[in-house]
PyMOL Python script that loads the backbone (N, CA, C, O; Angstrom):
from pymol import cmd

cmd.read_pdbstr("""\
ATOM      1  N   UNK A   1      45.464  10.151   6.912  1.00  0.00           N
ATOM      2  CA  UNK A   1      44.094  10.240   7.036  1.00  0.00           C
ATOM      3  C   UNK A   1      43.445   9.010   7.694  1.00  0.00           C
ATOM      4  O   UNK A   1      42.563   9.138   8.543  1.00  0.00           O
ATOM      5  N   UNK A   2      43.915   7.784   7.270  1.00  0.00           N
ATOM      6  CA  UNK A   2      43.341   6.644   7.900  1.00  0.00           C
ATOM      7  C   UNK A   2      43.843   6.390   9.320  1.00  0.00           C
ATOM      8  O   UNK A   2      43.243   5.639  10.089  1.00  0.00           O
ATOM      9  N   UNK A   3      44.915   7.014   9.627  1.00  0.00           N
ATOM     10  CA  UNK A   3      45.486   6.958  10.984  1.00  0.00           C
ATOM     11  C   UNK A   3      44.528   7.837  11.848  1.00  0.00           C
ATOM     12  O   UNK A   3      44.152   7.429  12.947  1.00  0.00           O
ATOM     13  N   UNK A   4      44.172   8.932  11.395  1.00  0.00           N
ATOM     14  CA  UNK A   4      43.274   9.832  12.149  1.00  0.00           C
ATOM     15  C   UNK A   4      41.937   9.110  12.423  1.00  0.00           C
ATOM     16  O   UNK A   4      41.443   9.164  13.550  1.00  0.00           O
ATOM     17  N   UNK A   5      41.342   8.435  11.420  1.00  0.00           N
ATOM     18  CA  UNK A   5      40.080   7.773  11.543  1.00  0.00           C
ATOM     19  C   UNK A   5      40.186   6.597  12.512  1.00  0.00           C
ATOM     20  O   UNK A   5      39.268   6.360  13.298  1.00  0.00           O
ATOM     21  N   UNK A   6      41.338   5.832  12.463  1.00  0.00           N
ATOM     22  CA  UNK A   6      41.515   4.764  13.313  1.00  0.00           C
ATOM     23  C   UNK A   6      41.673   5.187  14.809  1.00  0.00           C
ATOM     24  O   UNK A   6      41.256   4.481  15.726  1.00  0.00           O
ATOM     25  N   UNK A   7      42.261   6.309  14.984  1.00  0.00           N
ATOM     26  CA  UNK A   7      42.461   6.803  16.392  1.00  0.00           C
ATOM     27  C   UNK A   7      41.164   7.410  16.901  1.00  0.00           C
ATOM     28  O   UNK A   7      40.921   7.337  18.106  1.00  0.00           O
ATOM     29  N   UNK A   8      40.329   7.993  16.085  1.00  0.00           N
ATOM     30  CA  UNK A   8      39.137   8.774  16.567  1.00  0.00           C
ATOM     31  C   UNK A   8      37.846   8.167  16.145  1.00  0.00           C
ATOM     32  O   UNK A   8      36.852   8.892  16.128  1.00  0.00           O
ATOM     33  N   UNK A   9      37.752   6.917  15.802  1.00  0.00           N
ATOM     34  CA  UNK A   9      36.531   6.356  15.301  1.00  0.00           C
ATOM     35  C   UNK A   9      35.377   6.415  16.373  1.00  0.00           C
ATOM     36  O   UNK A   9      34.210   6.609  16.034  1.00  0.00           O
ATOM     37  N   UNK A  10      35.731   6.253  17.577  1.00  0.00           N
ATOM     38  CA  UNK A  10      34.719   6.305  18.701  1.00  0.00           C
ATOM     39  C   UNK A  10      34.174   7.716  18.837  1.00  0.00           C
ATOM     40  O   UNK A  10      32.977   7.859  19.086  1.00  0.00           O
ATOM     41  N   UNK A  11      34.959   8.753  18.693  1.00  0.00           N
ATOM     42  CA  UNK A  11      34.433  10.160  18.829  1.00  0.00           C
ATOM     43  C   UNK A  11      33.574  10.451  17.652  1.00  0.00           C
ATOM     44  O   UNK A  11      32.516  11.070  17.768  1.00  0.00           O
ATOM     45  N   UNK A  12      34.067   9.968  16.421  1.00  0.00           N
ATOM     46  CA  UNK A  12      33.223  10.294  15.225  1.00  0.00           C
ATOM     47  C   UNK A  12      31.955   9.577  15.248  1.00  0.00           C
ATOM     48  O   UNK A  12      30.947  10.121  14.797  1.00  0.00           O
ATOM     49  N   UNK A  13      31.919   8.390  15.739  1.00  0.00           N
ATOM     50  CA  UNK A  13      30.600   7.578  15.953  1.00  0.00           C
ATOM     51  C   UNK A  13      29.657   8.281  16.829  1.00  0.00           C
ATOM     52  O   UNK A  13      28.488   8.445  16.479  1.00  0.00           O
ATOM     53  N   UNK A  14      30.149   8.742  18.050  1.00  0.00           N
ATOM     54  CA  UNK A  14      29.302   9.429  19.001  1.00  0.00           C
ATOM     55  C   UNK A  14      28.846  10.731  18.433  1.00  0.00           C
ATOM     56  O   UNK A  14      27.689  11.099  18.634  1.00  0.00           O
ATOM     57  N   UNK A  15      29.661  11.436  17.753  1.00  0.00           N
ATOM     58  CA  UNK A  15      29.256  12.669  17.103  1.00  0.00           C
ATOM     59  C   UNK A  15      28.231  12.466  16.065  1.00  0.00           C
ATOM     60  O   UNK A  15      27.322  13.289  15.951  1.00  0.00           O
ATOM     61  N   UNK A  16      28.306  11.438  15.304  1.00  0.00           N
ATOM     62  CA  UNK A  16      27.252  11.155  14.272  1.00  0.00           C
ATOM     63  C   UNK A  16      25.997  10.784  14.866  1.00  0.00           C
ATOM     64  O   UNK A  16      24.948  11.206  14.379  1.00  0.00           O
ATOM     65  N   UNK A  17      26.009   9.952  15.980  1.00  0.00           N
ATOM     66  CA  UNK A  17      24.727   9.562  16.682  1.00  0.00           C
ATOM     67  C   UNK A  17      24.072  10.817  17.295  1.00  0.00           C
ATOM     68  O   UNK A  17      22.853  10.971  17.221  1.00  0.00           O
ATOM     69  N   UNK A  18      24.861  11.698  17.888  1.00  0.00           N
ATOM     70  CA  UNK A  18      24.315  12.894  18.520  1.00  0.00           C
ATOM     71  C   UNK A  18      23.675  13.788  17.432  1.00  0.00           C
ATOM     72  O   UNK A  18      22.594  14.340  17.636  1.00  0.00           O
ATOM     73  N   UNK A  19      24.378  13.926  16.240  1.00  0.00           N
ATOM     74  CA  UNK A  19      23.853  14.756  15.166  1.00  0.00           C
ATOM     75  C   UNK A  19      22.539  14.126  14.662  1.00  0.00           C
ATOM     76  O   UNK A  19      21.568  14.839  14.409  1.00  0.00           O
ATOM     77  N   UNK A  20      22.515  12.809  14.519  1.00  0.00           N
ATOM     78  CA  UNK A  20      21.232  12.188  14.117  1.00  0.00           C
ATOM     79  C   UNK A  20      20.102  12.397  15.094  1.00  0.00           C
ATOM     80  O   UNK A  20      18.961  12.632  14.696  1.00  0.00           O
ATOM     81  N   UNK A  21      20.411  12.313  16.354  1.00  0.00           N
ATOM     82  CA  UNK A  21      19.392  12.536  17.388  1.00  0.00           C
ATOM     83  C   UNK A  21      18.886  13.965  17.308  1.00  0.00           C
ATOM     84  O   UNK A  21      17.680  14.175  17.437  1.00  0.00           O
ATOM     85  N   UNK A  22      19.696  14.907  17.112  1.00  0.00           N
ATOM     86  CA  UNK A  22      19.241  16.340  16.991  1.00  0.00           C
ATOM     87  C   UNK A  22      18.399  16.513  15.769  1.00  0.00           C
ATOM     88  O   UNK A  22      17.351  17.154  15.846  1.00  0.00           O
ATOM     89  N   UNK A  23      18.805  15.965  14.617  1.00  0.00           N
ATOM     90  CA  UNK A  23      17.974  16.151  13.368  1.00  0.00           C
ATOM     91  C   UNK A  23      16.619  15.467  13.602  1.00  0.00           C
ATOM     92  O   UNK A  23      15.596  16.072  13.280  1.00  0.00           O
ATOM     93  N   UNK A  24      16.557  14.293  14.119  1.00  0.00           N
ATOM     94  CA  UNK A  24      15.276  13.630  14.340  1.00  0.00           C
ATOM     95  C   UNK A  24      14.397  14.364  15.329  1.00  0.00           C
ATOM     96  O   UNK A  24      13.177  14.376  15.164  1.00  0.00           O
ATOM     97  N   UNK A  25      14.980  14.984  16.364  1.00  0.00           N
ATOM     98  CA  UNK A  25      14.208  15.711  17.356  1.00  0.00           C
ATOM     99  C   UNK A  25      13.643  16.925  16.698  1.00  0.00           C
ATOM    100  O   UNK A  25      12.476  17.242  16.931  1.00  0.00           O
ATOM    101  N   UNK A  26      14.378  17.615  15.903  1.00  0.00           N
ATOM    102  CA  UNK A  26      13.932  18.852  15.261  1.00  0.00           C
ATOM    103  C   UNK A  26      12.746  18.447  14.272  1.00  0.00           C
ATOM    104  O   UNK A  26      11.733  19.143  14.200  1.00  0.00           O
ATOM    105  N   UNK A  27      12.909  17.348  13.550  1.00  0.00           N
ATOM    106  CA  UNK A  27      11.837  16.900  12.626  1.00  0.00           C
ATOM    107  C   UNK A  27      10.573  16.600  13.440  1.00  0.00           C
ATOM    108  O   UNK A  27       9.497  17.047  13.042  1.00  0.00           O
ATOM    109  N   UNK A  28      10.650  15.833  14.611  1.00  0.00           N
ATOM    110  CA  UNK A  28       9.509  15.544  15.451  1.00  0.00           C
ATOM    111  C   UNK A  28       8.893  16.742  16.002  1.00  0.00           C
ATOM    112  O   UNK A  28       7.665  16.813  16.021  1.00  0.00           O
ATOM    113  N   UNK A  29       9.618  17.700  16.458  1.00  0.00           N
ATOM    114  CA  UNK A  29       9.111  18.932  17.018  1.00  0.00           C
ATOM    115  C   UNK A  29       8.347  19.744  15.975  1.00  0.00           C
ATOM    116  O   UNK A  29       7.347  20.390  16.290  1.00  0.00           O
ATOM    117  N   UNK A  30       8.813  19.707  14.766  1.00  0.00           N
ATOM    118  CA  UNK A  30       8.206  20.428  13.700  1.00  0.00           C
ATOM    119  C   UNK A  30       6.857  19.750  13.316  1.00  0.00           C
ATOM    120  O   UNK A  30       5.864  20.446  13.105  1.00  0.00           O
ATOM    121  N   UNK A  31       6.819  18.404  13.228  1.00  0.00           N
ATOM    122  CA  UNK A  31       5.618  17.676  12.984  1.00  0.00           C
ATOM    123  C   UNK A  31       4.596  17.852  14.096  1.00  0.00           C
ATOM    124  O   UNK A  31       3.403  18.021  13.840  1.00  0.00           O
ATOM    125  N   UNK A  32       5.085  17.811  15.350  1.00  0.00           N
ATOM    126  CA  UNK A  32       4.133  17.953  16.478  1.00  0.00           C
ATOM    127  C   UNK A  32       3.525  19.397  16.467  1.00  0.00           C
ATOM    128  O   UNK A  32       2.347  19.577  16.772  1.00  0.00           O
ATOM    129  N   UNK A  33       4.334  20.388  16.118  1.00  0.00           N
ATOM    130  CA  UNK A  33       3.872  21.734  16.080  1.00  0.00           C
ATOM    131  C   UNK A  33       2.752  21.895  15.050  1.00  0.00           C
ATOM    132  O   UNK A  33       1.784  22.608  15.313  1.00  0.00           O
ATOM    133  N   UNK A  34       2.851  21.305  13.984  1.00  0.00           N
ATOM    134  CA  UNK A  34       1.848  21.368  12.901  1.00  0.00           C
ATOM    135  C   UNK A  34       0.568  20.760  13.397  1.00  0.00           C
ATOM    136  O   UNK A  34      -0.497  21.310  13.116  1.00  0.00           O
ATOM    137  N   UNK A  35       0.600  19.674  14.110  1.00  0.00           N
ATOM    138  CA  UNK A  35      -0.625  18.992  14.636  1.00  0.00           C
ATOM    139  C   UNK A  35      -1.298  19.811  15.712  1.00  0.00           C
ATOM    140  O   UNK A  35      -2.514  19.682  15.850  1.00  0.00           O
ATOM    141  N   UNK A  36      -0.616  20.653  16.499  1.00  0.00           N
ATOM    142  CA  UNK A  36      -1.122  21.338  17.551  1.00  0.00           C
ATOM    143  C   UNK A  36      -1.842  22.719  17.137  1.00  0.00           C
ATOM    144  O   UNK A  36      -2.246  23.511  17.988  1.00  0.00           O
ATOM    145  N   UNK A  37      -1.956  22.920  15.845  1.00  0.00           N
ATOM    146  CA  UNK A  37      -2.584  24.122  15.430  1.00  0.00           C
ATOM    147  C   UNK A  37      -4.047  24.058  15.615  1.00  0.00           C
ATOM    148  O   UNK A  37      -4.719  25.084  15.510  1.00  0.00           O
ATOM    149  N   UNK A  38      -4.588  22.901  15.887  1.00  0.00           N
ATOM    150  CA  UNK A  38      -5.999  22.728  16.075  1.00  0.00           C
ATOM    151  C   UNK A  38      -6.459  23.101  17.415  1.00  0.00           C
ATOM    152  O   UNK A  38      -5.755  22.862  18.396  1.00  0.00           O
ATOM    153  N   UNK A  39      -7.660  23.702  17.518  1.00  0.00           N
ATOM    154  CA  UNK A  39      -8.165  24.193  18.887  1.00  0.00           C
ATOM    155  C   UNK A  39      -8.720  22.997  19.558  1.00  0.00           C
ATOM    156  O   UNK A  39      -8.797  21.932  18.946  1.00  0.00           O
ATOM    157  N   UNK A  40      -9.108  23.117  20.779  1.00  0.00           N
ATOM    158  CA  UNK A  40      -9.682  21.983  21.573  1.00  0.00           C
ATOM    159  C   UNK A  40     -11.085  21.701  21.303  1.00  0.00           C
ATOM    160  O   UNK A  40     -11.590  20.659  21.723  1.00  0.00           O
ATOM    161  N   UNK A  41     -11.800  22.619  20.582  1.00  0.00           N
ATOM    162  CA  UNK A  41     -13.272  22.401  20.251  1.00  0.00           C
ATOM    163  C   UNK A  41     -13.254  21.847  18.874  1.00  0.00           C
ATOM    164  O   UNK A  41     -13.183  22.601  17.903  1.00  0.00           O
ATOM    165  N   UNK A  42     -13.315  20.550  18.753  1.00  0.00           N
ATOM    166  CA  UNK A  42     -13.287  19.925  17.395  1.00  0.00           C
ATOM    167  C   UNK A  42     -14.519  20.203  16.516  1.00  0.00           C
ATOM    168  O   UNK A  42     -14.448  20.013  15.302  1.00  0.00           O
ATOM    169  N   UNK A  43     -15.608  20.632  17.077  1.00  0.00           N
ATOM    170  CA  UNK A  43     -16.729  20.945  16.266  1.00  0.00           C
ATOM    171  C   UNK A  43     -16.538  22.223  15.495  1.00  0.00           C
ATOM    172  O   UNK A  43     -17.267  22.410  14.521  1.00  0.00           O
ATOM    173  N   UNK A  44     -15.615  23.146  15.833  1.00  0.00           N
ATOM    174  CA  UNK A  44     -15.344  24.356  15.189  1.00  0.00           C
ATOM    175  C   UNK A  44     -14.027  24.262  14.304  1.00  0.00           C
ATOM    176  O   UNK A  44     -13.697  25.182  13.556  1.00  0.00           O
ATOM    177  N   UNK A  45     -13.352  23.175  14.430  1.00  0.00           N
ATOM    178  CA  UNK A  45     -11.994  23.048  13.874  1.00  0.00           C
ATOM    179  C   UNK A  45     -12.101  22.633  12.311  1.00  0.00           C
ATOM    180  O   UNK A  45     -12.776  21.676  11.933  1.00  0.00           O
ATOM    181  N   UNK A  46     -11.447  23.365  11.559  1.00  0.00           N
ATOM    182  CA  UNK A  46     -11.518  23.024  10.056  1.00  0.00           C
ATOM    183  C   UNK A  46     -10.298  22.211   9.623  1.00  0.00           C
ATOM    184  O   UNK A  46     -10.311  21.647   8.529  1.00  0.00           O
ATOM    185  N   UNK A  47      -9.250  22.132  10.435  1.00  0.00           N
ATOM    186  CA  UNK A  47      -8.011  21.375  10.066  1.00  0.00           C
ATOM    187  C   UNK A  47      -7.795  20.150  10.900  1.00  0.00           C
ATOM    188  O   UNK A  47      -6.701  19.586  10.869  1.00  0.00           O
ATOM    189  N   UNK A  48      -8.811  19.692  11.672  1.00  0.00           N
ATOM    190  CA  UNK A  48      -8.657  18.619  12.574  1.00  0.00           C
ATOM    191  C   UNK A  48      -8.712  17.261  11.824  1.00  0.00           C
ATOM    192  O   UNK A  48      -9.608  17.071  11.002  1.00  0.00           O
ATOM    193  N   UNK A  49      -7.860  16.394  12.063  1.00  0.00           N
ATOM    194  CA  UNK A  49      -7.897  15.036  11.489  1.00  0.00           C
ATOM    195  C   UNK A  49      -8.372  14.016  12.489  1.00  0.00           C
ATOM    196  O   UNK A  49      -8.395  12.821  12.195  1.00  0.00           O
ATOM    197  N   UNK A  50      -8.727  14.438  13.592  1.00  0.00           N
ATOM    198  CA  UNK A  50      -9.149  13.593  14.709  1.00  0.00           C
ATOM    199  C   UNK A  50     -10.472  12.902  14.347  1.00  0.00           C
ATOM    200  O   UNK A  50     -11.289  13.410  13.579  1.00  0.00           O
ATOM    201  N   UNK A  51     -10.640  11.664  14.973  1.00  0.00           N
ATOM    202  CA  UNK A  51     -11.918  11.012  14.934  1.00  0.00           C
ATOM    203  C   UNK A  51     -13.030  11.714  15.771  1.00  0.00           C
ATOM    204  O   UNK A  51     -14.219  11.494  15.544  1.00  0.00           O
ATOM    205  N   UNK A  52     -12.609  12.559  16.739  1.00  0.00           N
ATOM    206  CA  UNK A  52     -13.537  13.234  17.560  1.00  0.00           C
ATOM    207  C   UNK A  52     -14.467  14.175  16.748  1.00  0.00           C
ATOM    208  O   UNK A  52     -15.641  14.342  17.078  1.00  0.00           O
ATOM    209  N   UNK A  53     -13.919  14.767  15.704  1.00  0.00           N
ATOM    210  CA  UNK A  53     -14.743  15.637  14.804  1.00  0.00           C
ATOM    211  C   UNK A  53     -15.882  15.014  14.247  1.00  0.00           C
ATOM    212  O   UNK A  53     -16.902  15.672  14.044  1.00  0.00           O
ATOM    213  N   UNK A  54     -15.803  13.707  13.956  1.00  0.00           N
ATOM    214  CA  UNK A  54     -16.921  12.962  13.279  1.00  0.00           C
ATOM    215  C   UNK A  54     -18.046  12.534  14.132  1.00  0.00           C
ATOM    216  O   UNK A  54     -19.080  12.079  13.644  1.00  0.00           O
ATOM    217  N   UNK A  55     -17.841  12.685  15.514  1.00  0.00           N
ATOM    218  CA  UNK A  55     -18.814  12.195  16.488  1.00  0.00           C
ATOM    219  C   UNK A  55     -19.918  13.243  16.561  1.00  0.00           C
ATOM    220  O   UNK A  55     -20.876  13.077  17.316  1.00  0.00           O
TER     221      UNK A  55
END
""", "prot")
cmd.dss("prot")
cmd.show_as("cartoon", "prot")
cmd.util.cbc("prot")
cmd.orient("prot")
């Protein structure tokens, strides 16, 4: 087992980094999608957290 890890540590590291990038991208896309549910007319928006609504 240690032999396998010693021979393939580079591949395992790259795979772990790619997996982390995919997970963080999915989380960011999900958060961005939640923010975009607001319409462009902030005076009629009920879920807007923007400072434009207060103007």
